[in-house]
C-alpha positions in Angstrom: 25.2 10.0 0.6 24.0 7.0 -1.3 26.7 5.2 -3.3 26.9 6.3 -6.9 24.3 9.0 -6.2 24.3 12.0 -8.5 24.0 15.4 -6.9 22.8 18.2 -9.1 25.3 21.0 -9.2 22.7 23.8 -8.9 19.0 24.3 -9.2 18.0 24.0 -12.9 15.4 26.7 -12.3 17.2 29.5 -10.4 20.8 28.3 -10.0 20.8 28.1 -6.2 22.2 25.3 -4.1 20.3 22.0 -3.8 20.0 20.0 -0.6 19.1 16.4 0.0 15.7 16.0 1.8 12.5 14.1 2.0 9.4 16.2 1.5 5.7 15.7 0.8 5.0 15.4 -2.9 1.4 15.4 -4.2 0.5 13.1 -7.1 -2.7 13.9 -9.0 -4.7 12.0 -11.5 -8.2 12.8 -12.9 -9.2 14.9 -9.8 -7.8 12.4 -7.3 -4.7 13.1 -5.2 -2.3 11.3 -2.9 0.6 12.8 -1.0 3.8 10.7 -0.6 7.2 11.3 1.1 9.6 12.0 -1.8 13.3 11.8 -1.3 15.2 14.1 -3.7 17.3 17.2 -4.2 15.4 20.4 -3.3 16.4 24.0 -4.0 17.2 26.2 -1.1 15.6 29.2 -2.8 12.7 28.1 -5.0 10.3 25.1 -5.1 12.3 23.2 -7.7 13.1 19.5 -7.0 15.3 17.0 -8.8 14.6 13.3 -8.4 17.4 10.8 -9.4 17.0 7.1 -10.1 14.5 5.3 -7.8 13.7 8.4 -5.8 10.5 8.8 -7.8 9.2 5.3 -7.1 6.9 6.3 -4.3 5.2 8.9 -6.6 5.0 6.3 -9.5 3.3 3.8 -7.2 0.9 6.5 -6.0 0.0 7.3 -9.6 -0.7 3.6 -10.3 -3.0 3.5 -7.3 -4.8 6.7 -8.4 -5.2 5.4 -11.9 -6.7 2.1 -10.6 -9.1 4.0 -8.5 -10.1 6.4 -11.2 -10.5 3.7 -13.8 -12.3 1.2 -11.4 -9.5 -1.3 -11.6 -8.3 -3.5 -8.8 -5.8 -2.1 -6.4 -2.5 -4.0 -5.8 -3.6 -5.4 -2.4 -6.9 -6.6 -3.9 -5.0 -8.4 -6.7 -2.8 -10.1 -4.2 -5.7 -11.2 -2.0 -7.6 -12.7 -5.0 -4.5 -14.5 -6.3 -3.9 -16.0 -2.9 -7.5 -17.0 -2.6 -7.1 -18.8 -5.9 -3.9 -20.5 -4.5 -1.8 -19.3 -7.4 1.7 -18.1 -7.4 2.5 -14.8 -9.2 4.1 -16.7 -12.1 1.1 -19.1 -12.3 -1.4 -16.3 -12.3 0.5 -14.5 -15.1 0.8 -17.6 -17.3 -2.8 -18.7 -16.7 -4.6 -15.3 -16.7 -2.4 -13.3 -19.0 0.4 -10.8 -18.8 3.3 -13.2 -18.6 5.4 -14.7 -15.8 6.3 -11.4 -14.1 3.0 -9.5 -14.6 1.5 -10.2 -11.2 4.6 -9.2 -9.4 4.3 -5.8 -11.1 0.6 -5.5 -10.5 1.0 -6.3 -6.8 3.9 -4.0 -6.2 2.1 -1.1 -7.9 4.6 -0.9 -10.8 1.8 -1.1 -13.4 -2.0 -1.2 -13.4 -4.0 -4.1 -14.6 -6.2 -3.9 -17.7 -9.9 -3.5 -17.3 -10.5 -7.0 -18.6 -8.1 -8.6 -16.1 -9.7 -6.7 -13.2 -13.1 -8.0 -14.3 -11.8 -11.5 -14.7 -10.2 -11.5 -11.2 -13.4 -10.1 -9.7 -15.4 -13.0 -11.3 -12.9 -15.5 -10.1 -13.0 -14.1 -6.6 -16.8 -14.8 -6.6 -16.6 -18.1 -8.4 -13.2 -19.6 -7.9 -14.3 -22.9 -9.5 -14.2 -21.0 -12.9 -10.4 -21.2 -12.7 -10.8 -24.9 -13.6 -12.4 -23.9 -16.9 -9.5 -21.6 -17.7 -7.0 -24.4 -16.9 -8.9 -26.8 -19.2 -9.4 -24.3 -22.0 -8.7 -25.8 -25.4 -9.1 -22.5 -27.2 -8.6 -22.7 -31.0 -6.1 -19.8 -30.7 -3.7 -21.9 -28.6 -1.3 -24.0 -30.6 -1.1 -27.6 -29.4 2.5 -28.6 -29.4 1.7 -32.1 -28.2 3.9 -31.7 -25.1 1.1 -31.5 -22.5 0.0 -34.4 -20.4 -3.5 -35.8 -21.0 
């Protein structure tokens, strides 16, 4: 048993015993589906399952992939490939393209989906990587100049 793991006393649906197992779990989103191996507590009598802590991570990541597919957003592997082609670290990409320092780590590990606008921007940069220089040089009127940058 995993340290600090919580075992449900009984099935919340029928009251029967629960056993620890890994079973197929199908995630659905807008007519798309993906089946993942889901560790959890499963009832010995009915189809009820209880997921504790990080046990639902595989299903959550499948949902992110399905949402990206349904919404025509970039998949995590595509985001990583484009970022590497642009020679950016995850932190640099987040600071330069938006989302913050940890955003690309979350996009690439399927914790969250990108926005439509970021997916479009990355697709454009993949085709024309030199456009990244324009973003780096941007002196947008919405950016406050603190006078701390090098010229």
